[in-house]
C-alpha positions as CSV (number, residue, x, y, z in Angstrom):
1,M,71.7,110.6,101.9
2,P,72.7,111.4,98.3
3,N,70.9,109.7,95.4
4,L,73.2,106.8,94.1
5,T,73.2,105.8,90.4
6,T,75.4,102.8,89.5
7,T,77.2,102.8,86.2
8,W,79.9,100.1,85.4
9,R,81.6,99.9,88.7
10,L,81.4,103.7,89.2
11,T,78.7,105.2,91.4
12,T,77.6,108.8,90.9
13,I,77.3,110.4,94.4
14,D,76.4,114.0,93.9
15,D,75.4,116.5,91.3
16,R,78.1,119.0,90.2
17,V,80.4,120.1,93.0
18,S,83.3,122.6,93.0
19,A,86.9,121.7,94.0
20,T,90.3,123.3,94.1
21,V,93.3,121.8,92.3
22,Y,96.1,121.1,94.8
23,R,98.3,118.5,93.1
24,L,99.0,118.1,89.3
25,M,101.2,115.6,87.4
26,K,100.5,116.9,83.9
27,D,103.2,114.7,82.4
28,K,101.3,111.7,83.7
29,G,97.9,113.1,83.0
30,Y,96.3,113.2,86.4
31,G,96.1,115.2,89.6
32,F,94.0,115.7,92.7
33,V,91.5,118.2,93.8
34,R,90.1,119.0,97.2
35,L,86.4,119.5,98.0
36,Q,85.3,122.2,100.4
37,D,84.7,119.6,103.1
38,G,88.3,118.5,102.8
39,R,87.9,115.2,100.9
40,D,90.5,114.5,98.2
41,V,89.4,113.5,94.7
42,F,91.4,111.9,91.9
43,L,91.3,113.9,88.6
44,H,92.3,112.2,85.3
45,R,92.8,114.1,82.0
46,S,89.9,112.0,80.6
47,A,87.5,113.7,83.0
48,F,87.5,116.8,80.8
49,E,85.6,116.6,77.5
50,L,88.4,118.5,75.9
51,G,91.9,117.3,77.0
52,A,93.3,120.8,76.5
53,S,91.4,121.9,79.6
54,F,93.5,119.6,81.8
55,D,96.7,121.0,80.3
56,A,95.5,124.5,81.1
57,L,95.0,123.8,84.8
58,D,97.2,125.4,87.5
59,L,97.5,124.8,91.2
60,G,94.9,126.6,93.1
61,E,92.4,126.8,90.2
62,R,88.8,125.7,90.8
63,I,86.9,123.2,88.7
64,T,83.3,121.9,88.8
65,C,82.7,118.1,88.3
66,R,80.5,115.2,89.2
67,L,81.8,112.8,91.8
68,T,82.0,109.0,91.3
69,T,83.4,106.4,93.5
70,S,85.5,103.3,92.6
71,A,87.4,100.7,94.5
72,K,90.2,103.3,94.9
73,G,88.0,106.1,96.2
74,L,86.5,109.3,94.9
75,R,87.0,110.3,91.2
76,A,86.1,113.4,89.3
77,E,84.1,113.0,86.1
78,Q,82.7,115.5,83.6
79,A,85.1,118.2,84.8
80,Q,85.0,121.8,83.7
81,L,87.1,124.9,84.6
82,W,85.3,127.1,87.0
83,L,84.3,130.3,85.2
């Protein structure tokens, strides 16, 4: 069972994980990534420390992030482009 840490209605589930971008709505500032186990994760532009990183994303690219959960499901935080 992963170690859970609660922070203002978001719960950190795992340490950094990798995911693949499969849907992007750059004009709206969000998209979705898919984990290796098939789970889908919401990705908002604010998850990147530098907003420009979100604008540079393309479909099929990989990122690393921390997972949190909210009332709507999994969410990526502290995202970075996979180098």
